[in-house]
Each structure stands twice: as structure tokens, then as C-alpha cells.
N, C-alpha and C positions, 0 to 999 in steps of 0.2 A: 600288068605284065609280070610274069613269074620269073624266078631266077633261071629256071630251065629254058625259058624262051629266049633269054638274052644270049646271043652268040656273037662274040666279038671277032671271030674269024682270025684269031692269032695263030692258028695252026695247032699242032699237038703239043701238049705240055709234057713234063717228065713222066707222068703216069699214063700217058696216051689218052687223056680225056680232054675235051675242050673246056677252056675256062669260061665261066659265066661273067657277066659284068661285075657282079659283087666280088667274085674271086679275083678278078683282074684289079679292081679298085683296092682290095685288101693287099694284094701282092705289090702294087705300085703306089702305096699310100704316100710315099715320099720318094723323091729321087735322091738316093744316098750319094751319088756322084756329085750332083750339084750342090747339095748342102755340105758335103765333106769339103768341097772346093772352097765354099764360102767360109767355113770354119778355118781352114788352112790360111786363107787370105787375111782373115781377121787377126791372126797371130803376127802378120807382117806389119810393122809400124808404118810402112810406106804404101799400104794398100790403096787401090783406086776405088773410091766409093761408087763411082758411076758403073764400074764393071760389076761390083757386087750387087748393086741395085738392079742391074739388067738381069743377072742370074736369078735373083729372088723374084723378079717380075715374071720370068720364064717359069719358075716353079709354081707361082700362083696361077698362071695360065694353064699349066699342066693339070693342076688340081681342079681348076674350074672345068676343064674339058672332061675330066673323070666324073665330076659331079653331074655334068649335063648328060652323060651316057647312062646314068642310073635310072632305073624304073621307079615304081611306087610301092614295092612290097615293104613290109616292116623292116626286114633285114637290110634292104637297100636304103631305106630312110635313115636307119642308124648309121650306115656307112657314110651317107650324105652329110649327116650332122658332124661326123668325125672329120670329114674332108673340109667342111665349113670351118671347124675349129683350126684345122691346119692352115687354112688361108689366113685366119686371124693371127696365128702365131707368125706366119711369114711376113705379114704386114708389120707386126711388132718388131721383127728382126730387121726389116727394112728401115724402120724408124730409128732403131738403135744404131744401125750403120750410119745413118745421117747424123745422129747425135755425136757419135765417136769422131766422125770426119769433121764436124763443126768444132769440137773441142780441140782436136789435133791441129786444125787450121789456126785456131786462136792462139795456141801455144807458140807458134812459130811466126808471129807477126812482129813487125818492127813499128813502134810508134815514134815517128820522126819528131813529134812534138813532145814526147814524154821525157820525164826527168832522167831516166836511165840512159836513154840515147844521148841526151845533151851532156850528161856527165862523161860518157865515153868519148864523145866528140871533143869536149874540152881537154880531156887528157891527151887525145891524139894530137890536137893542135899544139898543146904545150910541148909534146915530144918533137913535133915538126919544127917549132921555133928553136928548141935546143939543138936540133940537128943542123938547122941553117946557121945558127950562131957558131957551132963547132966547125962548120965548113967555111966560116969566114964571110958569110953573106951579111952585108951591111943592113942597118935598120931601114933605110929608104928602099932598098931592093926587096926586103922582106915585106914591107907594106905594099909594094907593087904586086908581089906574088900573091898576097892575101886578097887584094882587090880583084885580081884576075881570077883567083879561085872562087871568090864569092860570086862573080859574074857567071862563071861556068856552072856553079850550082844553080843559080837562078834560071839560066837558060835550059838546063837539063832536068829540072825538078820533076816535071810531069813524067818524062821518060824514066827517070830513076824510080819513081813510085810504081809505075807499071811493071818495070822489069823486076823490082823487088817482090812484087805480089806474085809474079810468075815463077820465081825461083823455087825449085823443089817440086813443081807440078810436072806430070809426065810429059816428056817431049820438050821440056823447057830447060835449056842449059843456061847457066849464068853467063853473062857477057861482061866484058870489061869496057870501060869508058874510052 
């Protein structure tokens, strides 16, 4: 199939000639709007990885469609290999989005069994004891309060872990106990 025979039927171009399949593939080698949006979103520290991966997948599908529409001339084969490289770059971009999202997610985790969390909780409990002492709460009452608090933590541990994992995710607002 020659380049003159490929008519994509896109109407008249700026110079009043019809674009061939090769010319169309060259003109639309990348969707600048989609990739520009991805780049803008990557600059946002709270970007949604799923949204970006969906856009990148759409870009891959667009490039694949362009590749499929090409014929078998040497010029079209060259464009096809360029489009195949574009797909590979888009796949690498998708992997980088996944990696960044994974690192970002790890940075904001709370290890309830970790030494830092235990340190902070010990300090909070010390301040709570001092506040109860300053308020005139007797030792027996403080012990009852701590037993009740321990039981509440035990009863709500699973829910607390689930809600903590959901904090910061799109559509998930923090809740109070």
C-alpha cells in the first residue's frame, strides 16, 4: 500500500490537501494535551496514580490505533517503529507513576508497632496523666480511665487501622472516634 493510497478521510487540512496515513501519524505522534496533563499532575504531590495510569493507557491505545492504520511502505515502517518506541516510553512513564505513588504511600504510613509511634504515645500518655493530676483526678480513677481506654483501643483496633490507611486517599475524610 503506498502513501498516496492511504486516505484517512479527515477532511481538508490547512493547505487544502488530504493527509495520508503517514502524515496523520506524524502529526499526531503524541497527544500533547494528554501528556501535558500527566506532567502537570505529576507536579502535584497529591496526584491520583489511577487517574494518570488511565490517561497513559489511553495514550498507548491511541498510539496502537495509529500503528494499526499504517501500511507497509518503508516510510510507514519507520513511523511504525517510532510509534512502537513511543509505546515503550509510555509504559516506562506508567511504571514511574506507580513507583512514585508507592514511595509516596510508604512515606505517609504509621507503624503502630514501631518505636517512633510508641515513643509518641508514651509522651501523650505522660501528658494525659499530668493533666488528670492537675485536674485533681485521684489515682484509682486514673487507673479506671486507663483500663477503659485500653478496652476501647482493643475493641476498635481493626477499624482504627482501616481508617488510618484510608486517610488522605481521594474521597476519604478523616473520622473521629
